All heavy atoms as a GROMACS GRO file, in nm:
protein
  597
    1MET      N    1  -0.831  -2.020   0.325
    1MET     CA    2  -0.786  -2.009   0.192
    1MET      C    3  -0.876  -1.913   0.114
    1MET      O    4  -0.832  -1.838   0.028
    1MET     CB    5  -0.777  -2.145   0.129
    1MET     CG    6  -0.689  -2.152   0.013
    1MET     SD    7  -0.519  -2.109   0.062
    1MET     CE    8  -0.435  -2.164  -0.076
    2LYS      N    9  -1.006  -1.916   0.142
    2LYS     CA   10  -1.103  -1.829   0.076
    2LYS      C   11  -1.071  -1.683   0.100
    2LYS      O   12  -1.083  -1.599   0.010
    2LYS     CB   13  -1.244  -1.860   0.123
    2LYS     CG   14  -1.349  -1.785   0.055
    2LYS     CD   15  -1.487  -1.824   0.105
    2LYS     CE   16  -1.592  -1.737   0.041
    2LYS     NZ   17  -1.728  -1.769   0.085
    3GLU      N   18  -1.028  -1.652   0.221
    3GLU     CA   19  -0.994  -1.513   0.258
    3GLU      C   20  -0.877  -1.463   0.176
    3GLU      O   21  -0.878  -1.348   0.127
    3GLU     CB   22  -0.960  -1.505   0.411
    3GLU     CG   23  -0.933  -1.370   0.460
    3GLU     CD   24  -0.906  -1.372   0.608
    3GLU    OE1   25  -0.861  -1.473   0.662
    3GLU    OE2   26  -0.928  -1.264   0.670
    4LEU      N   27  -0.776  -1.545   0.154
    4LEU     CA   28  -0.662  -1.505   0.076
    4LEU      C   29  -0.704  -1.481  -0.071
    4LEU      O   30  -0.646  -1.391  -0.135
    4LEU     CB   31  -0.549  -1.611   0.084
    4LEU     CG   32  -0.480  -1.624   0.217
    4LEU    CD1   33  -0.374  -1.732   0.206
    4LEU    CD2   34  -0.420  -1.492   0.258
    5GLY      N   35  -0.796  -1.558  -0.122
    5GLY     CA   36  -0.842  -1.537  -0.258
    5GLY      C   37  -0.911  -1.402  -0.272
    5GLY      O   38  -0.892  -1.334  -0.372
    6ILE      N   39  -0.992  -1.367  -0.173
    6ILE     CA   40  -1.060  -1.239  -0.174
    6ILE      C   41  -0.960  -1.126  -0.170
    6ILE      O   42  -0.966  -1.026  -0.242
    6ILE     CB   43  -1.164  -1.230  -0.058
    6ILE    CG1   44  -1.276  -1.331  -0.086
    6ILE    CG2   45  -1.215  -1.087  -0.046
    6ILE    CD1   46  -1.369  -1.348   0.031
    7VAL      N   47  -0.858  -1.140  -0.084
    7VAL     CA   48  -0.756  -1.037  -0.071
    7VAL      C   49  -0.679  -1.026  -0.206
    7VAL      O   50  -0.649  -0.917  -0.251
    7VAL     CB   51  -0.657  -1.067   0.045
    7VAL    CG1   52  -0.538  -0.974   0.042
    7VAL    CG2   53  -0.733  -1.057   0.177
    8TRP      N   54  -0.652  -1.139  -0.269
    8TRP     CA   55  -0.582  -1.133  -0.400
    8TRP      C   56  -0.666  -1.061  -0.503
    8TRP      O   57  -0.612  -0.982  -0.578
    8TRP     CB   58  -0.557  -1.281  -0.442
    8TRP     CG   59  -0.469  -1.280  -0.565
    8TRP    CD1   60  -0.332  -1.281  -0.574
    8TRP    CD2   61  -0.514  -1.283  -0.702
    8TRP    NE1   62  -0.292  -1.282  -0.703
    8TRP    CE2   63  -0.404  -1.286  -0.786
    8TRP    CE3   64  -0.641  -1.287  -0.759
    8TRP    CZ2   65  -0.411  -1.290  -0.922
    8TRP    CZ3   66  -0.646  -1.291  -0.899
    8TRP    CH2   67  -0.536  -1.289  -0.979
    9ILE      N   68  -0.794  -1.084  -0.505
    9ILE     CA   69  -0.884  -1.014  -0.597
    9ILE      C   70  -0.886  -0.867  -0.570
    9ILE      O   71  -0.879  -0.781  -0.660
    9ILE     CB   72  -1.025  -1.074  -0.594
    9ILE    CG1   73  -1.019  -1.216  -0.656
    9ILE    CG2   74  -1.128  -0.986  -0.668
    9ILE    CD1   75  -1.150  -1.294  -0.635
   10VAL      N   76  -0.886  -0.829  -0.443
   10VAL     CA   77  -0.884  -0.686  -0.403
   10VAL      C   78  -0.750  -0.626  -0.452
   10VAL      O   79  -0.747  -0.514  -0.508
   10VAL     CB   80  -0.902  -0.669  -0.252
   10VAL    CG1   81  -0.871  -0.528  -0.208
   10VAL    CG2   82  -1.045  -0.708  -0.212
   11LEU      N   83  -0.640  -0.695  -0.430
   11LEU     CA   84  -0.512  -0.646  -0.476
   11LEU      C   85  -0.506  -0.628  -0.626
   11LEU      O   86  -0.454  -0.528  -0.679
   11LEU     CB   87  -0.400  -0.737  -0.430
   11LEU     CG   88  -0.364  -0.736  -0.279
   11LEU    CD1   89  -0.273  -0.852  -0.243
   11LEU    CD2   90  -0.304  -0.604  -0.240
   12ALA      N   91  -0.564  -0.724  -0.701
   12ALA     CA   92  -0.566  -0.710  -0.844
   12ALA      C   93  -0.652  -0.593  -0.887
   12ALA      O   94  -0.615  -0.518  -0.982
   12ALA     CB   95  -0.616  -0.840  -0.906
   13GLY      N   96  -0.764  -0.573  -0.820
   13GLY     CA   97  -0.852  -0.456  -0.850
   13GLY      C   98  -0.779  -0.325  -0.821
   13GLY      O   99  -0.788  -0.227  -0.900
   14LEU      N  100  -0.709  -0.318  -0.708
   14LEU     CA  101  -0.636  -0.198  -0.677
   14LEU      C  102  -0.523  -0.172  -0.778
   14LEU      O  103  -0.494  -0.057  -0.815
   14LEU     CB  104  -0.574  -0.207  -0.538
   14LEU     CG  105  -0.675  -0.200  -0.421
   14LEU    CD1  106  -0.607  -0.228  -0.291
   14LEU    CD2  107  -0.742  -0.065  -0.418
   15THR      N  108  -0.462  -0.279  -0.827
   15THR     CA  109  -0.362  -0.261  -0.933
   15THR      C  110  -0.422  -0.208  -1.059
   15THR      O  111  -0.363  -0.117  -1.125
   15THR     CB  112  -0.291  -0.397  -0.958
   15THR    OG1  113  -0.232  -0.443  -0.841
   15THR    CG2  114  -0.189  -0.384  -1.070
   16GLY      N  115  -0.539  -0.255  -1.098
   16GLY     CA  116  -0.608  -0.198  -1.211
   16GLY      C  117  -0.647  -0.053  -1.197
   16GLY      O  118  -0.633   0.026  -1.288
   17GLY      N  119  -0.693  -0.022  -1.075
   17GLY     CA  120  -0.723   0.123  -1.044
   17GLY      C  121  -0.602   0.206  -1.054
   17GLY      O  122  -0.609   0.322  -1.104
   18THR      N  123  -0.488   0.158  -1.006
   18THR     CA  124  -0.368   0.235  -1.011
   18THR      C  125  -0.323   0.256  -1.156
   18THR      O  126  -0.276   0.361  -1.191
   18THR     CB  127  -0.252   0.166  -0.932
   18THR    OG1  128  -0.300   0.144  -0.794
   18THR    CG2  129  -0.130   0.242  -0.929
   19ALA      N  130  -0.336   0.151  -1.236
   19ALA     CA  131  -0.300   0.165  -1.377
   19ALA      C  132  -0.389   0.270  -1.445
   19ALA      O  133  -0.342   0.351  -1.526
   19ALA     CB  134  -0.316   0.032  -1.446
   20TRP      N  135  -0.517   0.272  -1.411
   20TRP     CA  136  -0.608   0.372  -1.470
   20TRP      C  137  -0.563   0.513  -1.426
   20TRP      O  138  -0.562   0.604  -1.508
   20TRP     CB  139  -0.751   0.345  -1.425
   20TRP     CG  140  -0.846   0.441  -1.488
   20TRP    CD1  141  -0.906   0.431  -1.608
   20TRP    CD2  142  -0.895   0.564  -1.428
   20TRP    NE1  143  -0.984   0.541  -1.633
   20TRP    CE2  144  -0.980   0.623  -1.523
   20TRP    CE3  145  -0.870   0.628  -1.309
   20TRP    CZ2  146  -1.044   0.744  -1.497
   20TRP    CZ3  147  -0.933   0.748  -1.284
   20TRP    CH2  148  -1.019   0.806  -1.377
   21LEU      N  149  -0.530   0.530  -1.297
   21LEU     CA  150  -0.486   0.659  -1.251
   21LEU      C  151  -0.357   0.703  -1.318
   21LEU      O  152  -0.338   0.820  -1.349
   21LEU     CB  153  -0.466   0.658  -1.098
   21LEU     CG  154  -0.587   0.661  -1.010
   21LEU    CD1  155  -0.551   0.641  -0.866
   21LEU    CD2  156  -0.662   0.793  -1.031
   22PHE      N  157  -0.268   0.608  -1.343
   22PHE     CA  158  -0.140   0.637  -1.409
   22PHE      C  159  -0.160   0.687  -1.550
   22PHE      O  160  -0.084   0.768  -1.599
   22PHE     CB  161  -0.048   0.514  -1.408
   22PHE     CG  162   0.088   0.540  -1.454
   22PHE    CD1  163   0.178   0.611  -1.376
   22PHE    CD2  164   0.129   0.498  -1.577
   22PHE    CE1  165   0.306   0.637  -1.420
   22PHE    CE2  166   0.257   0.524  -1.627
   22PHE     CZ  167   0.347   0.594  -1.546
   23GLU      N  168  -0.265   0.639  -1.614
   23GLU     CA  169  -0.296   0.681  -1.752
   23GLU      C  170  -0.362   0.818  -1.757
   23GLU      O  171  -0.377   0.873  -1.864
   23GLU     CB  172  -0.389   0.575  -1.820
   23GLU     CG  173  -0.321   0.443  -1.843
   23GLU     CD  174  -0.204   0.456  -1.943
   23GLU    OE1  175  -0.219   0.532  -2.043
   23GLU    OE2  176  -0.104   0.387  -1.923
   24HIS      N  177  -0.398   0.875  -1.643
   24HIS     CA  178  -0.460   1.004  -1.639
   24HIS      C  179  -0.379   1.098  -1.547
   24HIS      O  180  -0.424   1.135  -1.441
   24HIS     CB  181  -0.604   0.990  -1.583
   24HIS     CG  182  -0.693   0.913  -1.676
   24HIS    ND1  183  -0.694   0.774  -1.670
   24HIS    CD2  184  -0.780   0.950  -1.772
   24HIS    CE1  185  -0.783   0.732  -1.760
   24HIS    NE2  186  -0.833   0.836  -1.825
   25PRO      N  187  -0.257   1.132  -1.592
   25PRO     CA  188  -0.168   1.211  -1.507
   25PRO      C  189  -0.211   1.355  -1.488
   25PRO      O  190  -0.170   1.422  -1.398
   25PRO     CB  191  -0.033   1.206  -1.579
   25PRO     CG  192  -0.070   1.182  -1.720
   25PRO     CD  193  -0.197   1.099  -1.718
   26GLY      N  194  -0.309   1.405  -1.567
   26GLY     CA  195  -0.358   1.538  -1.551
   26GLY      C  196  -0.439   1.560  -1.428
   26GLY      O  197  -0.460   1.674  -1.386
   27LEU      N  198  -0.489   1.452  -1.369
   27LEU     CA  199  -0.569   1.464  -1.248
   27LEU      C  200  -0.479   1.509  -1.135
   27LEU      O  201  -0.375   1.450  -1.111
   27LEU     CB  202  -0.635   1.332  -1.216
   27LEU     CG  203  -0.733   1.275  -1.319
   27LEU    CD1  204  -0.781   1.138  -1.276
   27LEU    CD2  205  -0.847   1.368  -1.338
   28ALA      N  206  -0.516   1.613  -1.064
   28ALA     CA  207  -0.428   1.673  -0.960
   28ALA      C  208  -0.404   1.573  -0.845
   28ALA      O  209  -0.304   1.577  -0.781
   28ALA     CB  210  -0.490   1.800  -0.907
   29TRP      N  211  -0.501   1.488  -0.824
   29TRP     CA  212  -0.491   1.398  -0.708
   29TRP      C  213  -0.440   1.256  -0.747
   29TRP      O  214  -0.434   1.166  -0.663
   29TRP     CB  215  -0.624   1.386  -0.640
   29TRP     CG  216  -0.736   1.355  -0.739
   29TRP    CD1  217  -0.813   1.449  -0.801
   29TRP    CD2  218  -0.781   1.229  -0.783
   29TRP    NE1  219  -0.905   1.385  -0.886
   29TRP    CE2  220  -0.885   1.251  -0.876
   29TRP    CE3  221  -0.746   1.100  -0.755
   29TRP    CZ2  222  -0.952   1.149  -0.940
   29TRP    CZ3  223  -0.812   0.996  -0.819
   29TRP    CH2  224  -0.914   1.022  -0.906
   30SER      N  225  -0.400   1.240  -0.871
   30SER     CA  226  -0.364   1.103  -0.915
   30SER      C  227  -0.236   1.051  -0.847
   30SER      O  228  -0.236   0.936  -0.804
   30SER     CB  229  -0.351   1.093  -1.069
   30SER     OG  230  -0.245   1.176  -1.114
   31LEU      N  231  -0.135   1.131  -0.836
   31LEU     CA  232  -0.011   1.081  -0.774
   31LEU      C  233  -0.027   1.052  -0.624
   31LEU      O  234   0.018   0.947  -0.578
   31LEU     CB  235   0.107   1.176  -0.801
   31LEU     CG  236   0.158   1.176  -0.946
   31LEU    CD1  237   0.270   1.274  -0.962
   31LEU    CD2  238   0.204   1.033  -0.982
   32PRO      N  239  -0.091   1.144  -0.548
   32PRO     CA  240  -0.116   1.105  -0.407
   32PRO      C  241  -0.208   0.982  -0.395
   32PRO      O  242  -0.188   0.902  -0.304
   32PRO     CB  243  -0.183   1.230  -0.350
   32PRO     CG  244  -0.143   1.340  -0.435
   32PRO     CD  245  -0.126   1.281  -0.573
   33ALA      N  246  -0.302   0.969  -0.482
   33ALA     CA  247  -0.389   0.852  -0.479
   33ALA      C  248  -0.310   0.723  -0.509
   33ALA      O  249  -0.331   0.622  -0.442
   33ALA     CB  250  -0.503   0.868  -0.573
   34ILE      N  251  -0.221   0.732  -0.608
   34ILE     CA  252  -0.138   0.614  -0.639
   34ILE      C  253  -0.053   0.576  -0.519
   34ILE      O  254  -0.040   0.458  -0.488
   34ILE     CB  255  -0.052   0.639  -0.763
   34ILE    CG1  256  -0.142   0.642  -0.885
   34ILE    CG2  257   0.058   0.537  -0.782
   34ILE    CD1  258  -0.072   0.691  -1.012
   35ALA      N  259   0.007   0.675  -0.452
   35ALA     CA  260   0.090   0.647  -0.335
   35ALA      C  261   0.003   0.584  -0.222
   35ALA      O  262   0.048   0.492  -0.155
   35ALA     CB  263   0.159   0.776  -0.286
   36GLY      N  264  -0.115   0.639  -0.204
   36GLY     CA  265  -0.206   0.583  -0.103
   36GLY      C  266  -0.246   0.439  -0.133
   36GLY      O  267  -0.246   0.354  -0.044
   37VAL      N  268  -0.275   0.411  -0.257
   37VAL     CA  269  -0.313   0.275  -0.297
   37VAL      C  270  -0.194   0.180  -0.278
   37VAL      O  271  -0.210   0.068  -0.237
   37VAL     CB  272  -0.363   0.271  -0.443
   37VAL    CG1  273  -0.375   0.132  -0.494
   37VAL    CG2  274  -0.497   0.344  -0.455
   38ALA      N  275  -0.073   0.234  -0.313
   38ALA     CA  276   0.046   0.145  -0.290
   38ALA      C  277   0.063   0.117  -0.143
   38ALA      O  278   0.101   0.004  -0.107
   38ALA     CB  279   0.170   0.222  -0.343
   39ALA      N  280   0.036   0.209  -0.054
   39ALA     CA  281   0.045   0.182   0.089
   39ALA      C  282  -0.061   0.083   0.136
   39ALA      O  283  -0.031  -0.008   0.216
   39ALA     CB  284   0.033   0.315   0.169
   40VAL      N  285  -0.179   0.094   0.083
   40VAL     CA  286  -0.285  -0.003   0.118
   40VAL      C  287  -0.247  -0.140   0.069
   40VAL      O  288  -0.262  -0.239   0.144
   40VAL     CB  289  -0.421   0.042   0.059
   40VAL    CG1  290  -0.523  -0.066   0.072
   40VAL    CG2  291  -0.470   0.169   0.131
   41LYS      N  292  -0.197  -0.147  -0.054
   41LYS     CA  293  -0.153  -0.279  -0.107
   41LYS      C  294  -0.043  -0.336  -0.026
   41LYS      O  295  -0.041  -0.459   0.006
   41LYS     CB  296  -0.113  -0.264  -0.254
   41LYS     CG  297  -0.231  -0.244  -0.347
   41LYS     CD  298  -0.185  -0.208  -0.488
   41LYS     CE  299  -0.100  -0.312  -0.547
   41LYS     NZ  300  -0.065  -0.284  -0.685
   42ALA      N  301   0.056  -0.257   0.014
   42ALA     CA  302   0.166  -0.306   0.096
   42ALA      C  303   0.116  -0.356   0.232
   42ALA      O  304   0.159  -0.459   0.281
   42ALA     CB  305   0.272  -0.194   0.120
   43ALA      N  306   0.020  -0.283   0.288
   43ALA     CA  307  -0.036  -0.327   0.418
   43ALA      C  308  -0.109  -0.459   0.405
   43ALA      O  309  -0.097  -0.545   0.492
   43ALA     CB  310  -0.135  -0.220   0.473
   44LEU      N  311  -0.184  -0.476   0.298
   44LEU     CA  312  -0.258  -0.603   0.273
   44LEU      C  313  -0.159  -0.718   0.255
   44LEU      O  314  -0.178  -0.827   0.309
   44LEU     CB  315  -0.350  -0.590   0.154
   44LEU     CG  316  -0.477  -0.509   0.174
   44LEU    CD1  317  -0.550  -0.488   0.044
   44LEU    CD2  318  -0.569  -0.577   0.273
   45VAL      N  319  -0.052  -0.695   0.178
   45VAL     CA  320   0.049  -0.799   0.151
   45VAL      C  321   0.114  -0.839   0.284
   45VAL      O  322   0.130  -0.956   0.320
   45VAL     CB  323   0.148  -0.759   0.047
   45VAL    CG1  324   0.268  -0.852   0.042
   45VAL    CG2  325   0.080  -0.753  -0.091
   46MET      N  326   0.154  -0.737   0.360
   46MET     CA  327   0.220  -0.767   0.491
   46MET      C  328   0.129  -0.843   0.586
   46MET      O  329   0.168  -0.933   0.651
   46MET     CB  330   0.271  -0.638   0.555
   46MET     CG  331   0.391  -0.577   0.487
   46MET     SD  332   0.468  -0.443   0.576
   46MET     CE  333   0.340  -0.326   0.597
   47HIS      N  334   0.003  -0.797   0.587
   47HIS     CA  335  -0.093  -0.854   0.684
   47HIS      C  336  -0.130  -0.999   0.647
   47HIS      O  337  -0.132  -1.088   0.735
   47HIS     CB  338  -0.215  -0.766   0.691
   47HIS     CG  339  -0.312  -0.806   0.800
   47HIS    ND1  340  -0.290  -0.779   0.931
   47HIS    CD2  341  -0.432  -0.870   0.793
   47HIS    CE1  342  -0.392  -0.826   1.004
   47HIS    NE2  343  -0.478  -0.881   0.920
   48TYR      N  344  -0.163  -1.022   0.520
   48TYR     CA  345  -0.218  -1.153   0.483
   48TYR      C  346  -0.115  -1.248   0.424
   48TYR      O  347  -0.122  -1.366   0.453
   48TYR     CB  348  -0.331  -1.135   0.380
   48TYR     CG  349  -0.454  -1.080   0.442
   48TYR    CD1  350  -0.485  -0.942   0.433
   48TYR    CD2  351  -0.542  -1.159   0.514
   48TYR    CE1  352  -0.602  -0.889   0.491
   48TYR    CE2  353  -0.656  -1.109   0.572
   48TYR     CZ  354  -0.680  -0.973   0.564
   48TYR     OH  355  -0.795  -0.926   0.619
   49PHE      N  356  -0.019  -1.201   0.347
   49PHE     CA  357   0.070  -1.294   0.278
   49PHE      C  358   0.205  -1.310   0.351
   49PHE      O  359   0.277  -1.402   0.322
   49PHE     CB  360   0.092  -1.252   0.135
   49PHE     CG  361  -0.034  -1.265   0.054
   49PHE    CD1  362  -0.112  -1.150   0.025
   49PHE    CD2  363  -0.078  -1.385   0.004
   49PHE    CE1  364  -0.231  -1.162  -0.044
   49PHE    CE2  365  -0.196  -1.397  -0.067
   49PHE     CZ  366  -0.271  -1.285  -0.092
   50MET      N  367   0.235  -1.215   0.441
   50MET     CA  368   0.359  -1.227   0.518
   50MET      C  369   0.324  -1.266   0.664
   50MET      O  370   0.409  -1.263   0.750
   50MET     CB  371   0.437  -1.098   0.515
   50MET     CG  372   0.484  -1.063   0.378
   50MET     SD  373   0.565  -0.906   0.362
   50MET     CE  374   0.716  -0.936   0.447
   51ASP      N  375   0.196  -1.294   0.688
   51ASP     CA  376   0.144  -1.340   0.820
   51ASP      C  377   0.176  -1.240   0.930
   51ASP      O  378   0.196  -1.282   1.047
   51ASP     CB  379   0.195  -1.477   0.854
   51ASP     CG  380   0.127  -1.583   0.774
   51ASP    OD1  381   0.014  -1.562   0.735
   51ASP    OD2  382   0.185  -1.691   0.751
   52LEU      N  383   0.173  -1.113   0.902
   52LEU     CA  384   0.197  -1.013   1.005
   52LEU      C  385   0.078  -1.010   1.106
   52LEU      O  386   0.099  -0.973   1.220
   52LEU     CB  387   0.215  -0.875   0.941
   52LEU     CG  388   0.274  -0.769   1.028
   52LEU    CD1  389   0.410  -0.806   1.079
   52LEU    CD2  390   0.279  -0.636   0.956
   53ARG      N  391  -0.035  -1.060   1.063
   53ARG     CA  392  -0.151  -1.060   1.154
   53ARG      C  393  -0.128  -1.158   1.271
   53ARG      O  394  -0.193  -1.143   1.374
   53ARG     CB  395  -0.278  -1.096   1.079
   53ARG     CG  396  -0.283  -1.237   1.027
   53ARG     CD  397  -0.410  -1.261   0.941
   53ARG     NE  398  -0.420  -1.394   0.899
   53ARG     CZ  399  -0.354  -1.444   0.792
   53ARG    NH1  400  -0.274  -1.368   0.724
   53ARG    NH2  401  -0.372  -1.569   0.758
   54LEU      N  402  -0.032  -1.251   1.257
   54LEU     CA  403  -0.004  -1.344   1.363
   54LEU      C  404   0.120  -1.303   1.443
   54LEU      O  405   0.155  -1.370   1.540
   54LEU     CB  406   0.020  -1.485   1.303
   54LEU     CG  407  -0.092  -1.539   1.214
   54LEU    CD1  408  -0.047  -1.670   1.151
   54LEU    CD2  409  -0.216  -1.557   1.294
   55ALA      N  410   0.183  -1.194   1.409
   55ALA     CA  411   0.304  -1.151   1.471
   55ALA      C  412   0.274  -1.078   1.605
   55ALA      O  413   0.164  -1.033   1.626
   55ALA     CB  414   0.384  -1.057   1.379
   56PRO      N  415   0.376  -1.066   1.690
   56PRO     CA  416   0.354  -0.992   1.813
   56PRO      C  417   0.322  -0.843   1.778
   56PRO      O  418   0.359  -0.791   1.677
   56PRO     CB  419   0.491  -1.001   1.884
   56PRO     CG  420   0.560  -1.113   1.822
   56PRO     CD  421   0.506  -1.128   1.681
   57TRP      N  422   0.254  -0.780   1.874
   57TRP     CA  423   0.207  -0.643   1.851
   57TRP      C  424   0.324  -0.545   1.821
   57TRP      O  425   0.306  -0.452   1.746
   57TRP     CB  426   0.124  -0.591   1.965
   57TRP     CG  427   0.199  -0.564   2.093
   57TRP    CD1  428   0.231  -0.648   2.195
   57TRP    CD2  429   0.265  -0.440   2.123
   57TRP    NE1  430   0.304  -0.589   2.289
   57TRP    CE2  431   0.327  -0.458   2.249
   57TRP    CE3  432   0.270  -0.315   2.061
   57TRP    CZ2  433   0.399  -0.356   2.313
   57TRP    CZ3  434   0.346  -0.215   2.127
   57TRP    CH2  435   0.406  -0.236   2.250
   58GLY      N  436   0.437  -0.566   1.881
   58GLY     CA  437   0.550  -0.479   1.856
   58GLY      C  438   0.598  -0.481   1.712
   58GLY      O  439   0.632  -0.378   1.656
   59LEU      N  440   0.600  -0.598   1.655
   59LEU     CA  441   0.640  -0.613   1.513
   59LEU      C  442   0.536  -0.554   1.425
   59LEU      O  443   0.569  -0.489   1.323
   59LEU     CB  444   0.662  -0.759   1.483
   59LEU     CG  445   0.719  -0.792   1.343
   59LEU    CD1  446   0.851  -0.723   1.323
   59LEU    CD2  447   0.737  -0.945   1.329
   60ARG      N  448   0.409  -0.570   1.455
   60ARG     CA  449   0.304  -0.508   1.376
   60ARG      C  450   0.309  -0.356   1.382
   60ARG      O  451   0.294  -0.287   1.283
   60ARG     CB  452   0.166  -0.558   1.422
   60ARG     CG  453   0.140  -0.702   1.384
   60ARG     CD  454   0.003  -0.743   1.424
   60ARG     NE  455   0.003  -0.746   1.570
   60ARG     CZ  456  -0.100  -0.791   1.642
   60ARG    NH1  457  -0.210  -0.827   1.583
   60ARG    NH2  458  -0.090  -0.796   1.774
   61LEU      N  459   0.342  -0.306   1.502
   61LEU     CA  460   0.355  -0.160   1.519
   61LEU      C  461   0.474  -0.107   1.439
   61LEU      O  462   0.462  -0.007   1.368
   61LEU     CB  463   0.372  -0.127   1.669
   61LEU     CG  464   0.393   0.021   1.700
   61LEU    CD1  465   0.275   0.104   1.660
   61LEU    CD2  466   0.427   0.036   1.847
   62ALA      N  467   0.587  -0.182   1.446
   62ALA     CA  468   0.703  -0.137   1.368
   62ALA      C  469   0.677  -0.136   1.220
   62ALA      O  470   0.713  -0.047   1.148
   62ALA     CB  471   0.821  -0.230   1.401
   63ALA      N  472   0.607  -0.241   1.174
   63ALA     CA  473   0.570  -0.247   1.030
   63ALA      C  474   0.480  -0.130   0.990
   63ALA      O  475   0.495  -0.068   0.886
   63ALA     CB  476   0.512  -0.380   0.995
   64GLY      N  477   0.384  -0.104   1.075
   64GLY     CA  478   0.291   0.010   1.045
   64GLY      C  479   0.362   0.145   1.045
   64GLY      O  480   0.337   0.228   0.961
   65LEU      N  481   0.456   0.163   1.138
   65LEU     CA  482   0.530   0.289   1.141
   65LEU      C  483   0.621   0.301   1.020
   65LEU      O  484   0.634   0.409   0.963
   65LEU     CB  485   0.614   0.298   1.273
   65LEU     CG  486   0.534   0.316   1.400
   65LEU    CD1  487   0.626   0.308   1.518
   65LEU    CD2  488   0.458   0.449   1.398
   66TRP      N  489   0.683   0.188   0.980
   66TRP     CA  490   0.765   0.189   0.861
   66TRP      C  491   0.683   0.225   0.737
   66TRP      O  492   0.724   0.305   0.655
   66TRP     CB  493   0.831   0.053   0.837
   66TRP     CG  494   0.905   0.046   0.712
   66TRP    CD1  495   1.032   0.086   0.686
   66TRP    CD2  496   0.856  -0.003   0.586
   66TRP    NE1  497   1.061   0.069   0.552
   66TRP    CE2  498   0.956   0.012   0.490
   66TRP    CE3  499   0.735  -0.059   0.546
   66TRP    CZ2  500   0.941  -0.027   0.358
   66TRP    CZ3  501   0.720  -0.098   0.417
   66TRP    CH2  502   0.822  -0.080   0.322
   67LEU      N  503   0.566   0.166   0.727
   67LEU     CA  504   0.477   0.196   0.615
   67LEU      C  505   0.435   0.344   0.614
   67LEU      O  506   0.433   0.407   0.507
   67LEU     CB  507   0.355   0.101   0.616
   67LEU     CG  508   0.266   0.101   0.495
   67LEU    CD1  509   0.349   0.070   0.366
   67LEU    CD2  510   0.156  -0.002   0.511
   68ALA      N  511   0.401   0.398   0.729
   68ALA     CA  512   0.363   0.536   0.736
   68ALA      C  513   0.477   0.625   0.697
   68ALA      O  514   0.461   0.728   0.626
   68ALA     CB  515   0.313   0.570   0.878
   69ALA      N  516   0.599   0.592   0.742
   69ALA     CA  517   0.716   0.673   0.706
   69ALA      C  518   0.745   0.667   0.557
   69ALA      O  519   0.776   0.765   0.493
   69ALA     CB  520   0.839   0.624   0.786
   70ALA      N  521   0.728   0.547   0.498
   70ALA     CA  522   0.752   0.530   0.354
   70ALA      C  523   0.647   0.614   0.273
   70ALA      O  524   0.683   0.678   0.177
   70ALA     CB  525   0.742   0.384   0.317
   71LEU      N  526   0.525   0.615   0.316
   71LEU     CA  527   0.420   0.690   0.252
   71LEU      C  528   0.450   0.841   0.266
   71LEU      O  529   0.436   0.918   0.170
   71LEU     CB  530   0.280   0.661   0.308
   71LEU     CG  531   0.165   0.735   0.247
   71LEU    CD1  532   0.154   0.701   0.098
   71LEU    CD2  533   0.037   0.698   0.322
   72ALA      N  534   0.497   0.883   0.384
   72ALA     CA  535   0.530   1.025   0.401
   72ALA      C  536   0.645   1.065   0.308
   72ALA      O  537   0.640   1.175   0.251
   72ALA     CB  538   0.566   1.047   0.548
   73VAL      N  539   0.742   0.979   0.296
   73VAL     CA  540   0.855   1.012   0.206
   73VAL      C  541   0.807   1.020   0.061
   73VAL      O  542   0.846   1.111  -0.013
   73VAL     CB  543   0.966   0.906   0.223
   73VAL    CG1  544   1.072   0.921   0.109
   73VAL    CG2  545   1.036   0.923   0.357
   74MET      N  546   0.718   0.929   0.019
   74MET     CA  547   0.670   0.929  -0.116
   74MET      C  548   0.590   1.060  -0.144
   74MET      O  549   0.603   1.121  -0.246
   74MET     CB  550   0.576   0.808  -0.141
   74MET     CG  551   0.650   0.680  -0.166
   74MET     SD  552   0.541   0.547  -0.226
   74MET     CE  553   0.444   0.508  -0.084
   75LEU      N  554   0.508   1.098  -0.048
   75LEU     CA  555   0.423   1.215  -0.070
   75LEU      C  556   0.502   1.346  -0.054
   75LEU      O  557   0.463   1.450  -0.109
   75LEU     CB  558   0.307   1.217   0.030
   75LEU     CG  559   0.204   1.106   0.005
   75LEU    CD1  560   0.093   1.109   0.114
   75LEU    CD2  561   0.140   1.119  -0.133
   76SER      N  562   0.616   1.344   0.018
   76SER     CA  563   0.691   1.465   0.031
   76SER      C  564   0.784   1.490  -0.084
   76SER      O  565   0.845   1.594  -0.094
   76SER     CB  566   0.775   1.457   0.164
   76SER     OG  567   0.878   1.364   0.150
   77GLY      N  568   0.799   1.394  -0.171
   77GLY     CA  569   0.888   1.414  -0.288
   77GLY      C  570   1.018   1.349  -0.275
   77GLY      O  571   1.111   1.367  -0.355
   78GLY      N  572   1.037   1.272  -0.170
   78GLY     CA  573   1.165   1.197  -0.153
   78GLY      C  574   1.259   1.264  -0.050
   78GLY      O  575   1.233   1.375  -0.001
   79VAL      N  576   1.366   1.198  -0.029
   79VAL     CA  577   1.467   1.246   0.063
   79VAL      C  578   1.587   1.295  -0.018
   79VAL      O  579   1.634   1.225  -0.104
   79VAL     CB  580   1.510   1.130   0.161
   79VAL    CG1  581   1.620   1.178   0.251
   79VAL    CG2  582   1.388   1.085   0.243
   80THR      N  583   1.632   1.412   0.013
   80THR     CA  584   1.749   1.466  -0.054
   80THR      C  585   1.864   1.474   0.046
   80THR      O  586   1.844   1.518   0.160
   80THR     CB  587   1.727   1.604  -0.119
   80THR    OG1  588   1.684   1.691  -0.018
   80THR    CG2  589   1.620   1.590  -0.228
   81LEU      N  590   1.980   1.433   0.005
   81LEU     CA  591   2.092   1.444   0.098
   81LEU      C  592   2.192   1.547   0.050
   81LEU      O  593   2.210   1.577  -0.061
   81LEU     CB  594   2.166   1.305   0.101
   81LEU     CG  595   2.081   1.192   0.152
   81LEU    CD1  596   2.158   1.062   0.139
   81LEU    CD2  597   2.039   1.213   0.293
   0.00000   0.00000   0.00000
């Protein structure tokens, strides 16, 4: 339970950092940094709160690939059809 508390504090800190970056849109690296922080937060939530750390390796791999693809789409500007 102590580990989950630490992860929760880290997630809250990352949320605060993201809010700070959002308030400074003039920084050239702020949007990629926000996307990267979102990916890290998603990975932490999947790993600790969705118990992905206990899942078979194939499911963990699929989740990691999905997260990498989502980050790539965010950084590329989205998908246009």
